[in-house]
C-alpha positions as CSV (number, residue, x, y, z in Angstrom):
1,M,277.1,32.9,-18.7
2,V,273.8,32.6,-17.1
3,S,272.2,28.9,-18.4
4,T,269.0,29.0,-20.4
5,A,267.4,26.9,-17.6
6,K,267.9,29.5,-15.0
7,M,266.9,32.3,-17.2
8,I,263.7,30.2,-17.8
9,S,263.3,29.8,-14.1
10,M,263.6,33.7,-13.3
11,F,260.4,34.2,-15.3
12,V,258.5,31.3,-13.2
13,P,257.9,33.3,-10.0
14,I,256.4,36.2,-12.1
15,V,254.0,34.3,-13.8
16,F,253.2,32.2,-10.8
17,A,252.4,35.7,-8.7
18,F,249.9,36.7,-11.4
19,I,248.2,33.1,-11.7
20,L,247.9,33.2,-7.8
21,F,246.4,36.6,-7.6
22,I,243.9,35.8,-10.4
23,G,243.3,32.2,-9.3
24,L,242.6,33.5,-5.6
25,I,239.9,35.8,-6.7
26,W,238.5,33.0,-9.0
27,Y,238.5,30.3,-6.4
28,Y,236.7,32.6,-3.5
29,R,234.5,33.9,-6.1
30,K,233.0,30.5,-6.8
31,K,233.1,29.7,-3.3
32,M,231.6,32.6,-1.5
33,G,231.9,35.7,-4.0
34,V,234.4,38.5,-3.8
35,A,233.6,41.9,-2.7
36,V,235.1,44.3,-5.0
37,K,235.6,47.2,-3.2
38,P,237.7,45.4,-0.5
39,L,239.6,43.9,-3.0
40,I,240.9,47.1,-4.4
41,V,241.1,49.0,-1.3
42,G,243.2,46.3,0.1
43,A,245.6,46.2,-3.2
44,I,245.9,50.1,-3.0
45,G,246.6,49.9,0.8
46,F,249.4,47.7,0.5
47,V,251.0,50.1,-1.9
48,V,250.4,53.0,0.3
49,F,251.2,51.7,3.7
50,T,254.0,49.5,3.1
51,Q,255.7,50.7,-0.2
52,V,255.2,54.5,0.4
53,L,255.1,55.0,4.1
54,E,256.9,52.4,5.7
55,K,259.8,52.6,3.0
56,A,260.2,56.2,3.8
57,L,260.6,55.2,7.5
58,H,263.2,52.7,6.2
59,L,265.1,55.0,4.3
60,A,265.3,57.4,7.2
61,V,266.4,55.0,9.6
62,I,269.0,53.3,7.3
63,T,270.3,56.8,6.6
64,A,270.8,57.2,10.3
65,F,272.2,53.9,11.0
66,P,274.0,52.8,7.8
67,H,275.5,49.5,9.8
68,Y,272.1,48.2,10.5
69,A,273.4,44.9,9.1
70,D,275.7,44.4,11.8
71,H,273.1,44.4,14.5
72,P,270.5,41.9,13.1
73,W,268.6,41.4,16.5
74,A,268.0,45.1,16.7
75,F,267.3,45.6,13.3
76,G,265.0,42.7,13.3
77,L,263.1,43.9,16.2
78,Y,262.9,47.3,14.5
79,G,261.7,45.8,11.0
80,G,259.2,43.6,12.4
81,L,257.6,45.9,14.5
82,A,257.6,48.7,11.8
83,A,255.9,46.0,9.3
84,G,253.4,45.0,11.9
85,L,252.5,48.6,12.6
86,F,252.2,49.8,9.1
87,E,250.4,46.9,7.9
88,E,248.0,46.0,10.7
89,F,247.3,49.7,11.7
90,G,246.8,50.5,8.0
91,R,244.4,47.8,7.8
92,F,242.5,48.9,11.0
93,L,242.3,52.5,9.4
94,L,240.9,51.1,6.2
95,F,238.4,48.8,7.5
96,T,237.3,52.0,10.1
97,W,237.3,54.7,7.6
98,L,236.6,53.3,4.0
99,L,234.9,49.8,4.5
100,K,232.3,50.8,6.9
101,K,229.7,48.6,5.1
102,F,231.9,45.8,4.5
103,R,232.4,44.1,7.8
104,D,231.5,40.2,6.9
105,Y,233.6,37.4,6.5
106,K,233.5,37.6,2.5
107,S,235.1,41.1,2.7
108,G,237.8,40.3,4.8
109,I,238.8,37.5,2.5
110,S,238.5,39.9,-0.3
111,F,240.5,42.5,1.3
112,G,243.3,40.0,2.3
113,I,243.5,38.8,-1.1
114,G,243.8,42.2,-2.8
115,W,246.8,42.9,0.2
116,G,248.4,39.7,-0.3
117,G,247.9,39.4,-4.1
118,I,249.4,42.6,-5.0
119,E,252.1,42.1,-2.6
120,A,253.1,39.0,-4.2
121,I,253.2,40.8,-7.7
122,L,255.3,43.7,-6.9
123,L,257.7,41.8,-4.6
124,V,258.5,39.3,-7.1
125,L,258.7,42.2,-10.0
126,M,261.3,44.3,-7.8
127,T,263.3,41.4,-7.0
128,I,263.1,39.2,-10.1
129,V,263.1,41.7,-13.2
130,P,266.5,43.5,-12.2
131,N,268.1,39.9,-12.0
132,I,266.5,39.1,-15.6
133,M,267.9,42.5,-16.9
134,F,271.2,41.7,-15.4
135,A,271.4,38.2,-16.6
136,F,270.7,39.3,-20.3
137,M,273.6,42.1,-20.1
138,M,275.9,39.5,-18.5
139,N,275.2,37.1,-21.5
140,A,275.5,40.0,-23.9
141,G,278.7,41.1,-22.3
142,T,277.5,44.7,-21.8
143,L,277.0,44.5,-18.0
144,E,280.2,46.4,-17.0
145,K,279.8,48.8,-19.7
146,T,276.1,49.7,-18.9
147,L,276.8,50.0,-15.3
148,G,280.4,50.8,-15.1
149,G,279.9,54.5,-14.7
150,Q,277.0,54.1,-12.5
151,I,278.3,52.3,-9.5
152,P,281.4,50.9,-8.1
153,A,283.1,47.9,-9.6
154,E,282.6,45.9,-6.0
155,Q,278.9,46.5,-6.4
156,I,279.0,45.2,-10.0
157,A,281.0,42.2,-8.9
158,A,278.3,41.4,-6.3
159,I,275.4,41.7,-8.8
160,K,277.3,39.0,-10.9
161,D,277.8,36.8,-7.9
162,T,274.3,37.1,-7.0
163,V,272.7,36.4,-10.6
164,L,275.2,33.4,-11.0
165,N,274.9,31.9,-7.3
166,N,271.1,32.0,-7.2
167,G,270.3,28.4,-8.5
168,V,266.9,27.3,-10.3
169,S,265.6,26.3,-7.0
170,Y,266.1,29.6,-5.6
171,Y,263.2,30.9,-8.1
172,F,261.0,28.2,-7.6
173,L,261.1,28.5,-3.7
174,G,260.1,32.0,-4.2
175,C,256.9,30.6,-5.7
176,V,256.3,28.4,-2.3
177,E,257.0,31.4,-0.1
178,R,254.6,33.6,-2.0
179,F,252.0,31.0,-2.1
180,F,252.2,30.9,2.0
181,A,252.5,34.9,2.5
182,V,249.4,35.6,0.6
183,F,247.3,33.0,3.2
184,M,249.2,35.0,6.0
185,Q,247.8,38.2,4.8
186,I,244.4,37.1,4.6
187,A,244.6,36.0,8.1
188,F,245.8,39.0,9.3
189,S,243.1,41.0,7.4
190,L,240.5,38.9,9.2
191,W,241.5,39.1,12.5
192,V,242.2,42.9,12.2
193,L,238.5,43.0,10.7
194,I,237.2,41.1,13.7
195,A,238.8,43.8,16.2
196,V,236.9,46.4,14.2
197,V,233.5,44.3,14.2
198,K,233.9,43.5,18.0
199,K,235.5,47.0,19.0
200,K,238.5,45.6,20.5
201,F,241.5,47.4,19.4
202,V,243.6,45.0,21.6
203,Y,243.2,42.3,18.8
204,V,245.2,44.8,16.6
205,V,247.9,45.2,18.9
206,Y,248.1,41.2,19.1
207,V,248.2,40.7,15.4
208,I,250.9,43.5,15.3
209,L,253.1,41.7,17.7
210,I,252.4,38.3,16.1
211,H,253.6,40.0,12.7
212,A,256.7,41.4,14.1
213,A,257.4,38.0,15.6
214,I,256.9,36.3,12.4
215,D,259.3,38.8,10.4
216,L,262.0,38.8,13.1
217,P,263.7,35.6,12.1
218,L,263.8,36.7,8.4
219,V,265.7,39.8,8.9
220,F,268.8,37.4,9.6
221,V,268.2,36.1,6.0
222,Q,268.3,39.8,4.7
223,T,271.3,40.9,6.5
224,G,273.3,37.7,5.1
225,H,273.7,36.0,8.8
226,F,271.5,33.1,7.5
227,T,271.7,31.7,4.0
228,N,270.0,28.3,4.1
229,L,266.9,29.0,2.3
230,W,265.1,25.6,2.6
231,V,265.0,26.2,6.2
232,V,263.4,29.8,5.7
233,E,260.8,28.3,3.2
234,L,260.1,25.6,5.8
235,Y,259.4,28.3,8.3
236,I,257.3,30.0,5.9
237,A,255.5,27.0,5.0
238,I,254.6,26.1,8.8
239,V,253.6,30.0,9.3
240,G,251.3,29.5,6.3
241,L,249.6,26.3,7.5
242,M,248.9,28.3,10.9
243,S,247.2,30.7,8.5
244,F,245.0,28.3,6.9
245,W,243.9,27.3,10.4
246,L,243.5,31.0,11.5
247,I,241.4,31.7,8.2
248,K,239.0,29.0,9.3
249,K,238.7,30.0,12.7
250,A,238.0,33.4,11.9
251,R,234.5,32.5,10.1
252,G,232.9,31.7,13.7
253,S,233.8,35.2,14.8
254,F,231.5,36.7,11.8
255,Q,228.4,34.5,12.5
């Protein structure tokens, strides 16, 4: 049985993601204003470049290399570079082609909110909603009956272990992760925009490499080679704090 406390905690990251997105729009609208077009383009750009194009590449690579989890360093290098290329080059293309009249600091912030805000919502929904559905089925005693004819018994057992072993803290830590990740996306958006404004594509290359370096350690968590979530969240918090500094520093480049 999945406890009531755990069931409630599963909904917390979902509510938090929506509040975070709306809260950032409200905060920056009060502080400096929000440019609507960059906000929308950023949100759509995240979906197109990461959830369609990047995932298509991942599907092809994982199909060709089904034992990727046994080689976390190689997969981490590939995953980090793929994320950096699709996200940062995607931002560069969008700023260059669709946002020619939006090249100020406010537009960079707005684009980053759209990109990072929709990322927070989609990733939380894709990871938490299935767990909620599985938890309800487990409590109703219908999990095996519902999934038995669709997936192997070993996979059903793995689903049950995941739902039961992820404690309340797991879902609350997810809120911390999404909070800092949004500001990382805002910082990346600003520095790619600076590359466009100053016509220095090398800045985009730098951001791609930084993005890849940040993502590399996280692959060890995804492949099950590292399981201490507190260390992972501390790492993400440090990256997030660095992002605050980069966001502040970027302002001077637009003056």
